[in-house]
C-alpha positions as CSV (number, residue, x, y, z in Angstrom):
1,M,51.6,-83.2,-210.2
2,R,48.4,-83.9,-207.9
3,L,45.3,-82.0,-207.4
4,N,44.5,-81.3,-204.4
5,P,41.5,-83.4,-204.0
6,I,38.9,-80.7,-203.1
7,L,39.7,-78.9,-206.5
8,A,40.0,-81.8,-208.5
9,T,35.6,-82.6,-206.4
10,A,35.1,-78.9,-207.9
11,L,36.2,-79.3,-211.6
12,L,34.0,-82.7,-211.5
13,A,31.0,-81.3,-210.5
14,A,31.5,-78.0,-212.9
15,C,31.3,-80.9,-215.0
16,T,27.8,-81.4,-215.7
17,Y,24.9,-82.3,-218.4
18,A,21.4,-80.8,-218.8
19,A,18.1,-82.5,-218.7
20,P,17.6,-85.1,-221.2
21,E,16.0,-83.7,-224.3
22,D,14.4,-85.2,-227.1
23,H,14.5,-85.1,-230.7
24,V,12.8,-86.1,-234.0
25,T,13.6,-85.4,-237.2
26,V,11.4,-86.9,-239.9
27,Q,14.4,-87.9,-242.3
28,N,12.6,-88.7,-246.1
29,L,9.7,-90.6,-247.7
30,A,9.3,-93.3,-250.0
31,I,6.2,-93.9,-252.1
32,N,6.1,-97.5,-253.7
33,P,5.6,-97.6,-257.3
34,D,1.3,-98.2,-257.4
35,G,1.1,-95.1,-254.9
36,S,-0.9,-97.2,-252.3
37,R,2.0,-97.2,-249.3
38,L,3.8,-95.0,-248.4
39,A,7.4,-95.5,-246.2
40,V,8.5,-92.9,-243.5
41,V,11.7,-92.8,-241.3
42,V,12.5,-91.2,-238.1
43,K,15.4,-90.1,-236.7
44,Y,14.9,-90.3,-232.9
45,E,17.8,-88.7,-230.1
46,R,17.6,-88.5,-226.4
47,Y,20.5,-86.4,-225.7
48,R,22.0,-84.5,-222.5
49,V,23.5,-80.9,-223.5
50,A,27.0,-79.8,-221.5
51,T,27.0,-77.4,-219.2
52,G,29.7,-75.8,-216.8
53,L,33.2,-76.9,-217.6
54,A,31.8,-79.5,-220.2
55,A,30.8,-77.3,-222.4
56,F,33.9,-75.3,-222.8
57,P,35.2,-73.9,-224.8
58,D,33.0,-74.6,-228.0
59,G,29.7,-75.9,-226.3
60,G,31.3,-79.6,-225.6
61,V,30.2,-83.0,-226.9
62,P,26.3,-84.1,-226.2
63,R,26.1,-86.9,-224.0
64,V,23.7,-88.9,-226.0
65,L,21.5,-91.4,-224.5
66,I,19.6,-93.2,-227.3
67,Q,19.7,-93.0,-230.4
68,R,17.5,-94.9,-233.2
69,A,15.6,-95.0,-237.2
70,D,12.0,-95.3,-236.5
71,F,9.5,-96.6,-239.8
72,Y,6.3,-96.2,-240.3
73,V,4.6,-97.7,-243.6
74,V,0.9,-96.1,-244.2
75,D,-1.9,-97.1,-246.4
76,L,-2.8,-94.2,-248.3
77,Q,-6.1,-94.9,-249.1
78,S,-7.1,-95.8,-245.6
79,R,-4.7,-93.7,-244.0
80,A,-4.3,-97.0,-241.6
81,L,-0.3,-98.0,-240.0
82,V,0.2,-101.4,-241.9
83,Y,3.7,-102.0,-240.0
84,S,6.8,-100.0,-238.3
85,G,9.8,-101.3,-237.1
86,E,13.2,-99.9,-235.2
87,L,16.6,-100.0,-235.7
88,P,19.1,-98.5,-232.9
89,A,21.9,-97.1,-234.2
90,P,25.1,-99.9,-235.0
91,S,28.0,-98.8,-233.4
92,A,29.6,-98.7,-236.7
93,H,27.4,-95.4,-237.6
94,R,26.7,-93.4,-234.5
95,L,29.0,-90.5,-234.8
96,S,27.0,-88.8,-237.3
97,F,24.2,-91.5,-237.6
98,S,21.6,-90.9,-240.4
99,P,19.1,-93.5,-241.5
100,W,17.8,-92.7,-245.7
101,L,14.9,-94.9,-247.4
102,I,16.4,-96.1,-250.8
103,G,13.2,-97.0,-252.1
104,W,10.5,-99.9,-252.4
105,D,11.2,-103.6,-254.2
106,G,7.6,-105.1,-253.7
107,D,6.7,-105.0,-250.2
108,T,9.9,-104.8,-249.0
109,V,11.8,-101.2,-248.3
110,Y,15.4,-100.8,-248.9
111,F,17.1,-98.3,-246.6
112,K,20.5,-97.3,-245.9
113,V,22.9,-95.5,-242.6
114,T,25.7,-94.0,-242.5
115,G,27.7,-92.5,-240.1
116,C,31.4,-93.3,-238.2
117,P,32.4,-95.5,-235.3
118,G,34.7,-94.2,-232.6
119,K,33.6,-92.3,-229.2
120,P,31.7,-88.7,-229.2
121,G,33.6,-85.9,-230.1
122,D,35.7,-87.7,-233.0
123,E,35.9,-86.4,-236.9
124,C,32.8,-88.2,-239.2
125,W,33.6,-87.7,-242.3
126,G,34.6,-88.1,-246.5
127,P,36.7,-91.4,-246.0
128,L,35.6,-91.9,-242.4
129,V,31.7,-92.3,-243.2
130,Q,30.6,-95.9,-243.5
131,T,27.8,-96.9,-245.3
132,S,25.1,-99.7,-244.0
133,M,22.2,-101.4,-246.1
134,F,18.9,-102.9,-244.8
135,T,15.3,-104.2,-245.8
136,L,12.6,-103.5,-244.3
137,S,9.7,-105.8,-244.6
138,P,6.3,-107.4,-243.1
139,P,5.4,-107.3,-240.1
140,G,7.9,-104.6,-239.4
141,T,11.2,-106.8,-240.2
142,I,15.0,-105.3,-240.5
143,A,17.6,-107.3,-241.9
144,P,20.9,-106.6,-243.4
145,A,21.1,-106.4,-247.0
146,A,23.7,-106.3,-249.8
147,L,24.7,-103.5,-251.2
148,R,22.9,-102.5,-254.6
149,S,24.6,-101.4,-258.0
150,S,20.7,-100.3,-259.0
151,P,18.9,-99.3,-255.8
152,P,15.1,-99.3,-256.3
153,K,14.0,-95.6,-257.5
154,L,13.4,-93.3,-254.5
155,L,9.4,-91.7,-255.0
156,S,8.4,-88.5,-252.9
157,S,5.2,-88.2,-256.0
158,I,3.2,-90.3,-258.4
159,D,1.9,-89.0,-261.2
160,G,-0.1,-91.2,-264.1
161,V,-1.0,-94.5,-263.1
162,G,-4.5,-93.8,-262.2
163,R,-3.7,-91.1,-259.1
164,Y,-1.6,-88.5,-258.2
165,V,0.1,-88.0,-255.0
166,S,2.4,-85.9,-253.2
167,V,3.7,-86.0,-249.9
168,G,6.8,-83.6,-248.0
169,T,8.4,-83.4,-244.7
170,E,7.3,-81.2,-242.2
171,P,8.0,-79.9,-238.6
172,Y,4.7,-81.8,-237.3
173,G,5.2,-84.8,-239.4
174,V,4.1,-85.6,-242.7
175,S,2.2,-84.0,-245.6
176,I,0.1,-85.4,-248.4
177,S,-1.4,-84.4,-251.6
178,N,-3.7,-86.0,-254.0
179,A,-4.2,-83.8,-256.5
180,L,-2.0,-81.3,-258.6
181,G,-1.3,-78.4,-257.8
182,A,-3.1,-78.8,-254.1
183,T,-2.0,-78.0,-251.1
184,R,-0.9,-80.6,-249.1
185,V,-2.6,-81.5,-245.8
186,P,-1.1,-83.7,-242.5
187,L,-1.0,-86.9,-243.1
188,M,0.7,-87.5,-240.1
189,R,1.8,-85.8,-236.8
190,F,4.3,-86.2,-234.0
191,A,2.5,-88.0,-230.6
192,G,5.5,-87.7,-228.1
193,V,8.4,-89.1,-230.4
194,H,6.5,-91.1,-232.4
195,L,4.4,-90.5,-235.7
196,E,0.3,-90.8,-235.4
197,V,-1.4,-90.8,-238.6
198,V,-4.2,-88.5,-239.0
199,P,-7.4,-89.3,-240.4
200,A,-8.8,-87.8,-243.5
201,Q,-11.0,-85.0,-243.3
202,D,-14.7,-85.2,-244.9
203,P,-15.3,-82.2,-247.9
């Protein structure tokens, strides 16, 4: 059966997408063992939400324009950005793309990326999910890495190595505390889709 051209055009016009939206999420954090540096990974997505018939019957599948992981390494003493890097979502992990820090090994940060290949709307769960390992090293170089049987330990706080540091994720970015029991204060804030270091406040 052939659709009337006018009807086909009307149906196509009804399958629309909203204006592009940017979404950023601090995935997780990793302090190096001596508490001098912090690694941060942000998941950035730019997509268009389905509208009209494209959203029928369950809200539709967003049209993804950009997916990537943004990495930041910060010197906690000087509150300076030491280096940064970015990884566009690999094709093997485009569905349910999720970058995650594993920990430090010397000056190198290990992280993994999970997700599934396929097209938008495909399933991505359990045995379908694939995992890849990477390293981030100065000056922001990202390279594939072998899966490790004993990955580096992930630290979000340290105590007992001459200093106390505790960090956390926040809607605005990253927070930090340098005293046990103290309220964490902003360390990094989003400026658009990127994080910027917040200068330390005088006591």
